[in-house]
C-alpha positions as CSV (number, residue, x, y, z in Angstrom):
1,X,-0.2,-0.2,-0.7
2,X,1.6,3.6,-0.7
3,X,0.5,6.5,2.0
4,X,-0.7,9.8,1.1
5,X,-0.8,12.9,2.8
6,X,-4.2,14.8,3.1
7,X,-4.7,17.2,-0.2
8,X,-1.3,16.0,-1.5
9,X,-3.1,14.9,-5.0
10,X,-4.6,18.3,-6.0
11,X,-4.7,19.1,-9.7
12,X,-1.4,20.9,-11.1
13,X,-1.8,24.2,-11.5
14,X,-4.7,24.5,-9.2
15,X,-5.0,26.8,-6.6
16,X,-3.4,26.2,-3.2
17,X,-5.7,23.9,-1.1
18,X,-5.3,25.9,2.1
19,X,-4.2,29.5,0.9
20,X,-3.6,32.1,3.9
21,X,-6.9,31.9,5.9
22,X,-6.4,35.3,6.4
23,X,-7.8,35.7,3.2
24,X,-10.9,34.1,3.5
25,X,-14.6,35.5,4.5
26,X,-15.2,35.5,8.0
27,X,-17.9,33.4,8.3
28,X,-16.0,30.8,5.9
29,X,-12.9,31.3,8.5
30,X,-15.3,30.1,11.5
31,X,-16.9,27.6,9.8
32,X,-13.9,25.4,8.3
33,X,-10.6,27.0,8.3
34,X,-7.7,24.7,9.6
35,X,-8.1,26.3,13.1
36,X,-11.9,26.2,13.1
37,X,-13.5,24.4,16.1
38,X,-15.5,20.9,15.5
39,X,-18.1,21.5,18.5
40,X,-19.9,24.2,16.1
41,X,-20.6,21.5,13.8
42,X,-21.7,19.2,16.4
43,X,-23.7,22.0,18.5
44,X,-25.6,23.0,15.1
45,X,-25.8,19.7,13.7
46,X,-27.4,18.4,17.2
47,X,-30.1,21.4,16.9
48,X,-30.6,20.4,13.4
49,X,-31.3,16.8,13.9
50,X,-32.7,16.8,17.8
51,X,-35.1,20.0,18.2
52,X,-38.5,19.3,18.7
53,X,-37.3,15.6,17.3
54,X,-40.7,13.9,19.2
55,X,-43.1,16.5,18.8
56,X,-44.2,15.6,15.0
57,X,-46.5,12.0,14.5
58,X,-45.6,9.2,13.4
59,X,-45.8,9.0,9.3
60,X,-45.1,6.3,6.9
61,X,-42.6,3.4,7.9
62,X,-41.9,4.8,11.0
63,X,-45.5,3.2,12.6
64,X,-44.4,-0.1,10.8
65,X,-40.7,0.0,13.2
66,X,-43.2,1.2,16.4
67,X,-45.9,-1.4,16.3
68,X,-43.0,-4.0,15.5
69,X,-41.0,-2.7,18.4
70,X,-43.8,-2.5,21.1
71,X,-44.9,-5.9,20.0
72,X,-41.5,-7.4,20.5
73,X,-41.3,-5.3,24.2
74,X,-44.7,-6.6,25.3
75,X,-44.1,-10.7,24.2
76,X,-40.5,-10.5,25.0
77,X,-39.6,-12.1,21.6
78,X,-37.1,-10.2,20.4
79,X,-36.5,-12.5,17.3
80,X,-39.9,-13.1,15.6
81,X,-41.1,-9.6,14.5
82,X,-44.8,-9.0,14.3
83,X,-46.9,-6.4,12.4
84,X,-50.5,-6.8,13.3
85,X,-50.3,-10.3,14.4
86,X,-48.4,-10.8,10.8
87,X,-44.8,-12.3,10.3
88,X,-42.9,-9.3,9.2
89,X,-39.5,-10.0,8.7
90,X,-38.9,-7.6,6.1
91,X,-35.7,-6.1,8.0
92,X,-33.4,-7.9,10.2
93,X,-33.6,-7.1,13.4
94,X,-30.8,-4.8,14.9
95,X,-33.0,-1.8,13.8
96,X,-35.8,-2.6,16.5
97,X,-33.3,-3.6,18.8
98,X,-31.5,-0.6,19.0
99,X,-35.2,1.7,19.0
100,X,-35.8,-0.9,21.7
101,X,-33.1,-0.4,23.3
102,X,-33.3,3.5,23.3
103,X,-36.8,3.1,24.5
104,X,-35.8,1.2,27.7
105,X,-32.7,3.5,28.3
106,X,-35.4,6.9,28.4
107,X,-38.5,4.7,29.7
108,X,-40.9,5.0,27.1
109,X,-41.7,3.7,23.6
110,X,-42.4,7.1,21.9
111,X,-41.3,9.3,18.9
112,X,-38.6,10.7,20.7
113,X,-37.0,7.4,21.6
114,X,-37.7,5.6,17.9
115,X,-36.2,8.6,16.0
116,X,-33.0,9.1,18.3
117,X,-31.1,6.3,17.1
118,X,-31.6,8.1,13.4
119,X,-30.6,11.0,14.6
120,X,-27.4,9.9,16.1
121,X,-26.3,8.1,13.0
122,X,-27.0,11.0,11.5
123,X,-24.4,12.5,13.5
124,X,-22.1,9.5,13.0
125,X,-22.3,9.9,9.0
126,X,-21.1,13.8,9.9
127,X,-18.1,12.2,11.6
128,X,-17.0,10.0,9.1
129,X,-17.4,12.5,6.2
130,X,-15.8,15.0,7.7
131,X,-12.8,12.3,8.9
132,X,-13.3,11.2,5.1
133,X,-12.8,14.5,3.9
134,X,-10.0,15.7,6.0
135,X,-7.9,12.5,5.0
136,X,-8.2,12.9,1.0
137,X,-8.4,16.6,1.1
138,X,-7.2,18.5,4.3
139,X,-9.0,19.0,7.7
140,X,-10.8,22.2,6.2
141,X,-12.1,20.6,3.5
142,X,-13.1,17.8,5.9
143,X,-15.1,20.4,8.0
144,X,-16.6,21.9,5.0
145,X,-17.9,18.3,3.7
146,X,-19.7,17.7,7.1
147,X,-21.5,21.6,7.1
148,X,-22.8,20.6,3.6
149,X,-24.0,17.3,5.0
150,X,-25.6,18.7,7.7
151,X,-27.3,21.5,6.0
152,X,-29.0,19.4,3.1
153,X,-32.4,19.2,4.4
154,X,-33.4,15.5,2.5
155,X,-30.6,14.2,4.7
156,X,-31.6,15.9,7.8
157,X,-34.9,15.1,7.3
158,X,-34.1,11.5,7.3
159,X,-32.2,11.6,10.4
160,X,-35.3,12.6,12.0
161,X,-37.0,9.5,10.7
162,X,-37.4,6.1,12.7
163,X,-36.3,3.7,10.0
164,X,-33.6,2.0,9.3
165,X,-32.5,4.3,6.0
166,X,-30.2,6.6,8.1
167,X,-28.8,3.6,10.2
168,X,-28.0,2.3,6.6
169,X,-26.1,5.4,5.5
170,X,-24.4,5.6,8.6
171,X,-23.2,2.2,8.1
172,X,-21.8,2.3,4.7
173,X,-19.9,6.0,5.0
174,X,-18.7,4.2,8.3
175,X,-17.0,1.5,6.5
176,X,-15.5,3.7,4.0
177,X,-14.2,6.0,6.4
178,X,-12.6,3.1,8.2
179,X,-11.0,2.1,5.1
180,X,-9.0,5.1,4.3
181,X,-8.4,5.5,8.0
182,X,-6.3,2.6,7.9
183,X,-5.9,1.9,4.3
184,X,-1.8,1.8,5.2
185,X,-2.2,-0.6,8.2
186,X,-3.4,-3.3,7.4
187,X,-3.7,-6.3,9.7
188,X,-6.1,-8.4,11.8
189,X,-8.1,-5.1,13.6
190,X,-8.3,-3.2,10.5
191,X,-10.2,-6.1,9.0
192,X,-11.9,-6.9,11.8
193,X,-13.4,-3.8,12.7
194,X,-14.1,-3.5,9.1
195,X,-16.4,-6.6,8.6
196,X,-17.4,-5.9,11.5
197,X,-19.3,-2.2,10.5
198,X,-20.1,-4.5,7.5
199,X,-22.2,-6.9,9.4
200,X,-24.1,-3.9,11.6
201,X,-24.8,-2.7,8.4
202,X,-26.3,-5.7,6.9
203,X,-28.1,-6.4,10.1
204,X,-29.5,-2.5,9.7
205,X,-31.6,-2.5,6.6
206,X,-30.0,-5.9,4.5
207,X,-27.0,-6.6,2.2
208,X,-27.0,-3.5,0.3
209,X,-25.0,-1.5,3.1
210,X,-22.1,-4.1,2.3
211,X,-22.3,-3.8,-1.4
212,X,-22.5,-0.4,-1.9
213,X,-19.6,0.0,0.9
214,X,-17.1,-2.6,-1.6
215,X,-18.7,-0.7,-4.6
216,X,-17.4,2.4,-4.1
217,X,-14.2,1.3,-2.6
218,X,-13.3,-0.3,-6.0
219,X,-11.9,2.8,-7.5
220,X,-9.2,3.0,-4.8
221,X,-8.2,-0.8,-4.6
222,X,-7.5,-0.9,-7.9
223,X,-5.2,1.9,-7.6
224,X,-1.3,1.0,-7.3
225,X,-3.2,-2.7,-7.1
226,X,-4.2,-2.3,-3.5
227,X,-6.5,-4.9,-3.7
228,X,-3.8,-7.7,-4.5
229,X,-2.0,-6.6,-1.4
230,X,-5.2,-7.3,0.7
231,X,-6.0,-10.5,-0.8
232,X,-2.8,-11.7,-0.2
233,X,-3.5,-11.0,3.9
234,X,-4.3,-13.9,5.8
235,X,-6.1,-12.0,8.4
236,X,-8.9,-10.5,5.6
237,X,-10.2,-14.2,5.3
238,X,-10.5,-15.1,9.0
239,X,-12.0,-11.1,9.5
240,X,-14.3,-12.2,6.7
241,X,-15.3,-15.1,8.9
242,X,-16.0,-13.3,11.7
243,X,-18.2,-10.8,9.6
244,X,-20.2,-13.4,8.2
245,X,-20.8,-15.1,11.7
246,X,-22.0,-11.7,13.4
247,X,-24.1,-11.6,10.5
248,X,-25.7,-15.2,11.2
249,X,-26.0,-15.5,14.8
250,X,-29.5,-13.4,15.0
251,X,-31.2,-15.6,12.4
252,X,-30.1,-18.9,13.6
253,X,-31.3,-17.9,16.9
254,X,-34.2,-17.0,15.4
255,X,-35.1,-19.9,13.3
256,X,-34.2,-22.0,16.2
257,X,-36.5,-20.5,18.5
258,X,-39.1,-20.3,16.3
259,X,-40.7,-23.8,17.6
260,X,-42.6,-24.4,14.4
261,X,-45.0,-21.3,15.1
262,X,-43.0,-18.9,12.8
263,X,-42.8,-19.6,9.1
264,X,-40.3,-16.7,8.2
265,X,-36.6,-17.4,7.5
266,X,-34.6,-14.2,8.2
267,X,-32.0,-15.0,6.3
268,X,-34.0,-15.9,3.4
269,X,-35.9,-12.6,3.7
270,X,-33.1,-10.9,4.0
271,X,-31.9,-12.0,0.1
272,X,-35.1,-12.0,-0.9
273,X,-35.4,-8.4,0.3
274,X,-32.4,-7.7,-1.4
275,X,-30.6,-10.0,-4.3
276,X,-34.2,-11.3,-5.5
277,X,-35.9,-7.6,-5.1
278,X,-32.4,-6.1,-7.2
279,X,-33.0,-8.6,-9.8
280,X,-36.6,-9.6,-9.7
281,X,-38.6,-6.8,-8.0
282,X,-41.9,-7.4,-6.5
283,X,-42.9,-4.5,-5.7
284,X,-41.4,-0.8,-5.6
285,X,-41.2,-0.8,-9.5
286,X,-40.5,3.0,-10.3
287,X,-39.3,4.2,-13.4
288,X,-35.7,3.5,-14.6
289,X,-34.7,7.5,-14.0
290,X,-36.2,8.0,-11.1
291,X,-32.8,8.7,-9.4
292,X,-32.0,11.3,-12.1
293,X,-35.6,12.9,-11.3
294,X,-34.9,13.1,-7.4
295,X,-31.1,13.6,-7.2
296,X,-31.7,17.1,-7.9
297,X,-33.9,17.6,-5.1
298,X,-32.6,15.6,-2.6
299,X,-28.8,17.1,-2.8
300,X,-30.3,20.8,-2.2
301,X,-29.0,23.0,-1.5
302,X,-25.5,21.7,-3.6
303,X,-27.1,20.9,-6.6
304,X,-26.4,24.6,-7.3
305,X,-22.9,23.8,-6.9
306,X,-23.1,20.3,-8.9
307,X,-22.7,21.6,-12.9
308,X,-19.6,22.9,-12.0
309,X,-18.2,20.2,-10.2
310,X,-19.2,17.7,-13.0
311,X,-18.0,20.6,-15.7
312,X,-14.4,20.2,-13.8
313,X,-14.5,16.6,-13.9
314,X,-15.4,16.6,-17.6
315,X,-12.7,19.0,-18.4
316,X,-9.6,18.1,-15.8
317,X,-10.0,14.3,-15.3
318,X,-6.5,13.4,-16.3
319,X,-5.1,16.5,-14.4
320,X,-7.1,15.3,-11.2
321,X,-5.4,13.6,-8.4
322,X,-7.0,9.9,-7.3
323,X,-8.0,11.7,-3.8
324,X,-10.2,14.6,-6.2
325,X,-11.2,11.5,-8.5
326,X,-12.6,8.7,-5.5
327,X,-15.7,10.7,-4.4
328,X,-16.9,11.3,-8.0
329,X,-16.7,8.1,-9.3
330,X,-18.1,6.6,-6.0
331,X,-21.1,8.5,-6.4
332,X,-21.4,7.2,-10.0
333,X,-21.2,3.6,-9.1
334,X,-23.9,4.1,-6.5
335,X,-26.0,6.0,-9.0
336,X,-25.5,3.8,-11.6
337,X,-26.1,0.7,-9.6
338,X,-29.2,1.7,-7.7
339,X,-30.4,2.5,-11.4
340,X,-29.5,-1.2,-13.1
341,X,-31.4,-2.2,-10.0
342,X,-34.8,-3.3,-11.0
343,X,-36.4,-2.6,-7.4
344,X,-36.4,1.3,-7.4
345,X,-37.8,4.2,-4.7
346,X,-36.4,7.6,-4.8
347,X,-35.2,7.3,-1.4
348,X,-32.8,4.6,-2.3
349,X,-30.4,7.0,-3.3
350,X,-29.8,8.5,0.2
351,X,-26.2,6.8,0.3
352,X,-24.9,8.8,-2.4
353,X,-25.1,12.3,-1.0
354,X,-22.0,11.9,1.7
355,X,-20.2,11.3,-1.4
356,X,-21.5,14.1,-3.4
357,X,-20.4,16.4,-1.1
358,X,-17.4,15.8,-0.7
359,X,-17.0,16.2,-4.5
360,X,-18.5,19.5,-3.8
361,X,-15.7,20.6,-0.9
362,X,-13.2,19.4,-3.1
363,X,-14.2,21.7,-6.1
364,X,-14.4,24.7,-3.8
365,X,-11.2,24.0,-2.2
366,X,-9.4,23.8,-5.6
367,X,-10.9,27.4,-5.9
368,X,-9.3,28.5,-2.9
369,X,-10.7,30.0,0.5
370,X,-10.7,33.4,-1.1
371,X,-13.0,32.7,-3.6
372,X,-16.7,33.9,-3.8
373,X,-17.4,30.3,-3.8
374,X,-16.6,29.6,-0.6
375,X,-18.0,32.7,0.7
376,X,-21.1,32.2,-1.1
377,X,-21.4,28.3,0.7
378,X,-20.3,29.2,3.6
379,X,-23.5,31.6,3.7
380,X,-25.9,28.5,2.0
381,X,-24.4,26.8,4.7
382,X,-26.0,29.2,7.6
383,X,-29.0,30.2,5.9
384,X,-29.9,26.3,5.3
385,X,-29.1,25.2,9.0
386,X,-31.2,28.3,10.7
387,X,-34.0,27.5,7.8
388,X,-34.0,24.1,9.4
389,X,-34.0,24.7,12.6
390,X,-37.0,27.1,12.6
391,X,-38.8,24.5,10.5
392,X,-38.1,21.6,12.8
393,X,-38.4,23.8,15.7
394,X,-41.1,26.1,15.4
395,X,-42.5,25.5,12.3
396,X,-43.6,22.0,12.5
397,X,-44.8,21.7,15.9
398,X,-47.1,24.3,15.6
399,X,-48.6,22.6,12.8
400,X,-48.5,19.2,14.5
401,X,-50.7,21.0,17.3
402,X,-53.5,21.7,15.3
403,X,-54.2,18.0,14.4
404,X,-53.0,14.8,13.2
405,X,-53.3,10.7,14.4
406,X,-51.8,11.7,18.0
407,X,-54.7,14.3,19.0
408,X,-57.2,12.1,17.0
409,X,-56.0,8.7,19.0
410,X,-56.7,11.6,22.5
411,X,-60.2,12.4,21.6
412,X,-60.8,9.0,20.6
413,X,-60.0,7.2,23.4
414,X,-62.0,10.4,25.5
415,X,-65.1,9.2,23.6
416,X,-64.6,5.3,24.4
417,X,-63.7,5.6,27.9
418,X,-67.5,7.6,28.5
419,X,-68.5,3.9,27.8
420,X,-66.2,1.7,29.0
421,X,-62.6,1.3,30.3
422,X,-60.1,2.2,27.5
423,X,-58.3,-1.3,28.1
424,X,-61.7,-3.3,27.2
425,X,-61.4,-1.7,23.6
426,X,-60.6,-3.6,20.6
427,X,-58.6,-1.7,17.6
428,X,-59.4,-2.7,14.2
429,X,-57.8,-1.1,11.2
430,X,-59.7,-1.6,8.3
431,X,-57.3,-1.0,5.0
432,X,-55.6,1.6,6.9
433,X,-52.0,3.0,7.5
434,X,-50.7,1.4,11.0
435,X,-50.0,4.7,12.7
436,X,-53.2,5.0,14.3
437,X,-52.8,1.6,15.4
438,X,-49.3,2.8,17.7
439,X,-51.2,5.7,19.1
440,X,-54.7,4.0,19.9
441,X,-52.6,2.0,22.1
442,X,-55.2,-1.4,23.6
443,X,-54.5,-3.9,26.4
444,X,-54.2,-6.3,23.1
445,X,-52.7,-6.5,19.7
446,X,-54.4,-4.5,17.1
447,X,-55.7,-6.2,14.4
448,X,-55.7,-5.3,10.7
449,X,-58.0,-6.1,7.9
450,X,-58.8,-5.2,4.0
451,X,-62.3,-3.4,3.3
452,X,-63.7,-6.3,1.6
453,X,-63.2,-8.9,4.6
454,X,-67.0,-8.6,5.4
455,X,-67.5,-11.7,7.2
456,X,-64.4,-11.6,9.5
457,X,-65.8,-7.8,10.1
458,X,-69.0,-9.3,11.4
459,X,-67.4,-12.1,13.5
460,X,-65.0,-9.7,14.9
461,X,-67.7,-7.4,15.9
462,X,-69.9,-9.9,17.4
463,X,-67.2,-11.2,19.6
464,X,-65.9,-7.7,20.3
465,X,-69.0,-4.8,20.7
466,X,-66.6,-2.5,22.3
467,X,-64.5,-1.9,19.3
468,X,-62.8,1.3,17.4
469,X,-62.5,0.8,13.6
470,X,-59.8,2.7,12.0
471,X,-60.2,2.9,8.2
472,X,-59.6,5.9,5.5
473,X,-62.7,8.1,5.0
474,X,-63.4,6.7,1.6
475,X,-64.2,3.5,3.3
476,X,-67.1,4.9,5.4
477,X,-69.9,4.5,3.1
478,X,-69.1,0.5,2.5
479,X,-68.5,-0.3,6.3
480,X,-71.4,1.7,8.0
481,X,-74.2,-0.7,7.4
482,X,-72.1,-3.3,8.1
483,X,-71.6,-1.7,11.7
484,X,-74.1,-1.3,14.7
485,X,-74.5,2.8,15.4
486,X,-71.0,4.4,15.1
487,X,-69.8,7.7,16.3
488,X,-66.7,8.6,13.9
489,X,-64.3,10.9,14.8
490,X,-62.0,12.4,12.0
491,X,-58.3,13.3,12.0
492,X,-58.1,17.1,12.1
493,X,-55.5,18.3,9.2
494,X,-52.2,20.3,10.4
495,X,-52.4,22.4,7.7
496,X,-52.1,25.9,9.8
497,X,-55.2,27.4,8.0
498,X,-57.5,24.7,7.8
499,X,-59.9,23.9,10.8
500,X,-60.7,20.2,9.8
501,X,-60.2,17.4,7.1
502,X,-61.1,18.8,3.2
503,X,-64.0,16.9,2.2
504,X,-62.3,15.7,-0.8
505,X,-59.6,14.3,1.1
506,X,-60.9,10.9,1.0
507,X,-57.5,9.2,2.4
508,X,-57.6,11.0,5.5
509,X,-58.8,8.8,8.7
510,X,-61.7,8.4,10.8
511,X,-62.3,6.3,13.8
512,X,-65.4,4.8,14.2
513,X,-66.5,4.5,17.9
514,X,-68.8,1.6,18.4
515,X,-72.0,2.1,20.7
516,X,-73.0,-1.8,21.4
């Protein structure tokens, strides 16, 4: 392996990587000069990720994680995930375990504890990005890349969401950062930690973490034949076996403890969700250009800089050093790999963001710290960060105070408890999303059915006359004739200027409280 100092591979004839800091603008000098204080980045990032973190209602996939974690805590079975009583091994176990650990740490399973792992993973990703930039281009460029990632709205948004996606990004960035940190020091510890990171990443969201990590490292491994040196090391194979064992153990324990009643196998589902979905998708079949369509929005505000970054790459590729080429190649590899996959969703492109901002930071570094681009990027960071703190800390909390599932659940419980204690009530979700089932926490596991299961509905109501039926507004006309007298409770809109659910919003939720 060959050693290289940070920033040593700048393009010939380009401006110095770190000119006299006194020539840069005051704001840029504060944020990312060689003498800048890292705690400014960590403090600002923490504000963006943690301010009012538990205030927004659960949305989308968050409720899936919430219900699975609650069922694990209720049953004490942490190896067999269930959603509404159905086996749900779509994702590996580790993301659930981390959320449950946070819930036990803070003493409750709620929005805050569910989202805490994502916010911490966001900070970890920023730290790995800073370290990568410092190794490749110098400390100032590393801090610049960290600030850019922290001020990227979509990244911050997903760092505040209770799913495995941001955990997946942290694992990928962590594995890549560890490789570059220890590239000149191969050995048992280096390989062991690397494969442990990959194993943990694979247990977060699936095999996509180790696959993308390996792919983005290919350009560097090819340089100077580094891959040959790695393949000749016996430690590599021992560490790979260790990582495989760590990855497989939860699945083996899960299979051994199922006692024949749990039919899904974790490893089988992992292969189906990763390899099977990539080659032969059974859902998530978006158009082939979806990532080109969404990437400009996902990379904001740094999308404005990307045309110049790409132009420089096309014009000066042969003159660029390997360090400058690598983040661009890594971004291209991620983009092409995901595009070639047959299963596509716009947010699958999220892992590209740390590598894109590294490319932008390197381009600005090449312009010099006294350039207008350096000044402009500092102001973009400041405005974007302030805007996100205001949005997450004030605007969204105000909107959440006007409606949503949490307030609706409180109204439903108050209405139901007029008739009987809440522990006597059942929750039946009919063709509805799971988030209301989480907020309407009952003593028994909630049940979900489709609107066309009329026979099951009748039998369930006959057996459980005290039932709250949760369904979208569009199904009320179909269900009401099948039910005893009900009192509807509608989910109020969270739009600041709207007092109630618009009539045309047929996907809004309504709870039908039975009056037996």
